[in-house]
N, C-alpha and C positions, 0 to 999 in steps of 0.2 A: 417550818419557818414562820408561817402565819401565826400559829398559836403562841410562839415565843414573843413576838412583837406585842400581841395583845397582853400578855402577862406583865410585860414591862410597864405598859400603860396603867394597869390596875394598881401597881405599887404607888403611884402618884395620887391616888384618890384617898378620901378619909377611910379610916379602918373599917367602919361599918359597911361602907359601900364596898370596900375591898372584900370584906368577909362575905357580903351578900353575893357580890359578883363572883367571888371565888367559889362560894357554895354552888352557885349556878353553873359555874364553869366545871366544877368537879363532877357534877351529876349530869352534865350534857354529853350526849352520845357523840363520839368522835366522827367527823365527816369522812365519808368514803371517797377517796380520790377517784375522779372519772377514769373509766377504763382506758387504757392506752391501746390504740389499734396496732396490732402486730402484723407485720408484712407476712403474707402467705409464703410458706416455704417454696423455694424454687422447684419447678417440676423436674423429675429425674431426666437426666440427659437422654435424648433419643438415641436408640441404637442405630448405628450406621449400617444400612443394608447394602450389601454388595450387589449392585445391579449388573445384569448380564451385559456384555458389550453390545452396542447397537450393530445390527446386521446391515450391511450396505444393501441398498435396493438392487435387486438383480434385474438388469435390463434384458428383456426377452426380445431378441431381434425378430421383426416381422410377425410377432405374436405366435411364434413356434417355440415351445419350451426347449426342445432338443437343441435349437440353435444357440442357446445360452451356455451350453456345456462346452468345456475346453478339454478335448480328448486328444492327447498327443501320444504318438507311438514311435518306438525306435525304428520300426519298419512298417510302412503303410501297405496294406494289401489292396490292390486294384484289380477288379474283374473287368475284362474287355470282351464285349459281345460283338461279333462280326460274322457275316455270311461267308463260309469257306467251302461248304459242300465236300468236306474231307472224305466222308464215306464213299460218295459216288465218284469223286475225282480219282482217288487212290485206287479203287477197285476197277474203274473203267480204263484208266490211262496209265497207271503206274507213274503218276506225277512226281517230280522232284523239283526242288527250288531252281535248279539250273535249267530245267526244261519246262517252260510255261506255255508253250504253244497250244496244247489242247484245253487250256482252262477256259470255261465259260466266262463271259464278261463280268457277271455278278461276283463270281469267285475271285477273279483277278482283282476287282475293286476292293473286296474285303481283305484279300491278302495284302494289298498295298497299304491299306489303312493299318493293318497289324504290323507290317514291316516298319512303317513310320513310327509307330508307338515303340517298337523295340529299339529303334535308334534313339528315341527320346529317353528311354530307360538308361542307355549308356551315358547320355548327357547329364541326366539327373545324378547319376552315380559320381560323375566328375565334379558336380556341385556339392557333393557330400549329402545327398538326399537318397535315403534307402527306400526303394519301392519294390514290392514283389508283384509282378504282373502275371495274371492267369488269363488265358484266352479261352473263350467258349464259342463254339461253332453254332450259330443260330439255325443252321440248316442240317445239323447232324440228325441222322435217323437212329443211330445207336445210342446217342445221348441227347434226346430231345430237350427243347427248352423247358417244357413243363416239368420234366423230371429234375432238371437242374434247380429250378425255382422251388420245387417241393422238397428237395433234399436239404442237407445241412452244409454243403460245401461253400455256400456264400455267407454263412453266418458270421465269419470273421472279416468280411470285406469292409473296407473303409470308404470305398468309392467304386461306382460302376460307370463305365464309359461304353456307349453303344453306337454302333453303325447298324441301325435297325429299321424295319419298316413299321407301318402303323399298328398292326396287330401285336408285334413284338414290343413296341413301345408301351402299349397298354398293359401287357403282361408283366414286363420288367418294372414298369412304373408302379403298378399295384404292389409288387413285391417290395420295391424300394420304400414306398410309403409305409407299408406294414412293418418293415424292419428298421425304418428310420435311417436309411443309407442314402447319401446323395447320389443321384443318377444324372449323368450328363449325356444327352442325346446330341451327338456331334454332327450328324449328317441329315437326318430326316427333317424337312422344313414344315412341320405340322405338329399340332398338339394332340392329334388323334382323339379329340373330344374330351381330353382330360381337363377337369376344371377345379380339382381340389387336391392337388399334390404339390406342396411346397418343397418337396425333396427332388423335384424334377427341374432340370435346367436345359433349355433348348438353345443350342449355339447357332444353328443354321436357321435364321429368322423366318418366321411364318409369313404367309402372303399378306396378312393384315398389316404387319409392320412394313413390308416392302411397299405396299400400295400407299400407305400413309407417307412414307419417306419419298416416294415418287411424286406425290402431289405437292409436298413441301418443296422438293427440288425444282419442279416445274415453275412454282411461284417465285422462288428466290434466285434461281440461276439466270433467268432470262428477263431482259427488260422489254418494254413495249410489246407485250406478248398477247397472243390469242391462243388459248388452250382448248384443244379438242381431244376428247377421250373416245377412241374407237373400240367398240366391243362387238362380239357376236352373240347370237341368241342362244346362249347355253348358261347353265346355272353358275359355273365357276366364273365366267367372264362378267356376268351380271353382279356376282358377289364382289369381284375386284373393283368394278365401277362403284358399288355401294361403299366399299372401304375408302375409296378416294373422295367420294362426296361427303362422307362423314368426317374425314380429315380436313376437308375444305371448311365445313361448318365449324369445326373446333379450332381452326387456325386463327390466331390473333396476329394478323399481318396487314399493315396499312396499305400495301400495294398489291394485294392479291386480286387476280383476275377471275371472272366466272369460269366454271368448268362447263363447257358444252359437251354433249354426248352425241355419238353417231353410231347407229347399228349397221354393221357391215354384214350383208347377207350374201347368199350364194351368187346372186346376179349383180352384185354391187360393182361399180367401176369407179375410178377416180373422178369421173365427171359428176357423179352423185355427191362428191365431197366438195366440189368447187364453191357452192354457196356458203360454205362454212369457213372458207379461207379468206384471208385479207392480204392484199398486196403491200399495204403500208405497215404491216406488223410482223413480228416474229411468230410464225405459226408453229406452236409446240404440239405435236401429235403423239398422244400416249396410246400405245397398242396393248390391250389387256390380254391378248392371246398367249397361252402358256406353251403351245406347241411351236417350236422355232420355225418350222417350215411354213406354218400359217402366217406368222409374223413377217417372215422374209418375203412371202408372196405379196403382202400388202406393201411392204417397203419398196419392193421392186416396181410396183405400179406408181409409187409416189415420186420416184427419182426424176422422171421427166418434168414434173411440176417445179423442180428447183430452178428451172430457167426463168420462171415467172414469179415464184414465191420464195420467200425465206422459210425454210422448213427444218426443224429439228425433231428427231424421233426419240421417244423414250420407250424402251421395251421392258419386258418382265425379266426376272433373274434367270429364267431358263435360257436366255441368250448367252449366258456366261460360258465361255469355252467353245461356242459353236464356230467352227472354222469356216463354214459356208459364208458367214457374214463378212469375211475378209476377201471374198472372191471379187474379181474385176466388175462383175455385174452390179455390185452394190457400192461402187465408188461414186463419190460426188455428193454424199449426204452424210450428215452427222447422226450417228445412232448411239444412244446412251442406254445403259442398263444398270441395275443395282445388284450388288453382291456383298455378302459378309466377308468373303475371302478374296482379297485383291492379288491373285497369283499371276496376273498377266505379265508382270515385270518382277516377279519375286527374285529372280536370279541376280538382280542388281543390288539386293540386300546382302551385306557381308555375312550375317548369321545364316541366312538361307543358303547362300552360295557354299558356305562351309558344310552345312548339312547335306547339300547335294553331292559334294565330293565324298563325304563319309558314306552316303547311301550307295554311290557308284562303287566305292571300294569294297563294300560289303555284299552288294547284290548284282554288281556289274550291269546296272541299268540306271537311267535317269529317273528320279522320283516323279511320280504323277501328282496331280492335285490331291488325290486321296492319301497318298503317302505324306504329303505336307500337312494335311489336316490331322492325320493320326499323330504325327510328330508334335505339332503345335498344341494339340489338345492335352496329351499326357504331360508334356513339359509344363504347360501353364498350370494345370490343376495339381500336378506334383509339387510345384512350388507353393501353391496355396495350402496343401496338406501340411507341408513342412512348417510353414509360417503360422497358420491359423488353427491347425488341427483338423480333425475329421469333419467338424461343422464350421466351415469357412464362409458361410453364407452372408455374414454381416460385412464381409470385406472382399467380395468376389471380383472387384475391379482393381485389385492391387496389381500394379504394372510389373512387379518383380519377375514374374514368369513369362512376360510377353517376349516373343521372338520377333514377330513381324506383324501379325494381324492384331488390330486393336479391338477389344471387346468392351461393350457397355451393357453389362448384365443387370437387368432391373426386374423387380417383381411385377407380375401381371395379376390384376384383381378382376374378378368377374362381377362382384357386387360392391356397392359403396356403403359398407356397414362398418361400425366401430368394432375394433377387435378382430377384424377379418384377417385370416392368413392368406398368403398369395395362392392363386390357382396353380402357378408355377413361376419359374424365372425364365427370362428370355433375353438374348442378345439383341440390343436395339441399335447397334452401330453398323451402318451400311456404307459401303463405298459405291461411287458411281464411276463407271468406266466409259470412255468415249472411244468408239471405233470409227475411223474414217480412212478411206483409201487403203484398206488392208492393214492398218496399224492401230494399236491400242494406246490410249493415253489416260492419265488421270482426268476424271470428269468433274470432280468436286471443285 
């Protein structure tokens, strides 16, 4: 377009000029137009990659990988260990269920625990929960515990329940940890030195838990109080005192009173105790003795002082079920004790009363506390198996299987380190019972 405009202008000039300019124009090199920048071709479309679905983070309860597994079974296999002495009893006495007279006390206790569990088996079946229960005699000579644990008969067990002593607790606990099977120790109130077994659950609370609860109870139950801890010069009672002192140091309570301690020796009388008592306060005397007769001896000497002083006694859990405490000679003073199993008035509970009638119909006798413990333990954990599977540890306080006793099962840690697994689990819920003038009442 530019060259054409110029050509028109040339026509208006004189011919010579036109010729000259035309000659110049004809021999002039044509201008090269500037390069036109071209847009770069679009990049090829990215291929859509199919990403794998995001995996949900797996929560590992209590830093124990097995507890994250959900293992459900149509029928749960439960192994129950209890002392029956079957070999000796059958060979020596010709024992039968209808004739229990010759049974030693340990065997009778173990048998009642087993009978309570059998009754729970019937109740679970009525609830639609299938459990296969296998009992093992911890005192058997023909089939010793070591042989059972080294064999394969427990490989399919989903739960172990034990009425065991300290050594048996260690052996079964080691096996349960190795096989990753939950093991519930229902009766023995001790950890047997175990400090690294998250598969162990202790239902009958240890003395450390009792002493801590007793200290807290003494501080919160009584107003205007003067607390005195009476102990004897032996390792266990000194340890009980230390448990209480530690609980006192850790207690965050505005109105807590100091713990005074008093050593009761062989020649001690209540006169030695008088400087520690106060007439204008509620004297709360904690007796750390585990032997009931020792505790009762001290209580008997304190009763005359109630004419001058307000006195309340708190004893150890070994007072539970001691009938001597209800004799006339101990009237006139309040005696409290701690227990995980509040069976003193269990017959007032509808569910327990129904169980008692079932027990009587089956065995023609009234169920003992051991039978109630066997019944409640299997029923409670049978429901946990049904609802949560073999690894129910993340939800052990589900109340669905509760009949009468309330449990508060919590992890116990021996060290304060990140990622630490529990040393074991333990029931922290305790009841306090008041005995006065031969009768028992709720103490809490």
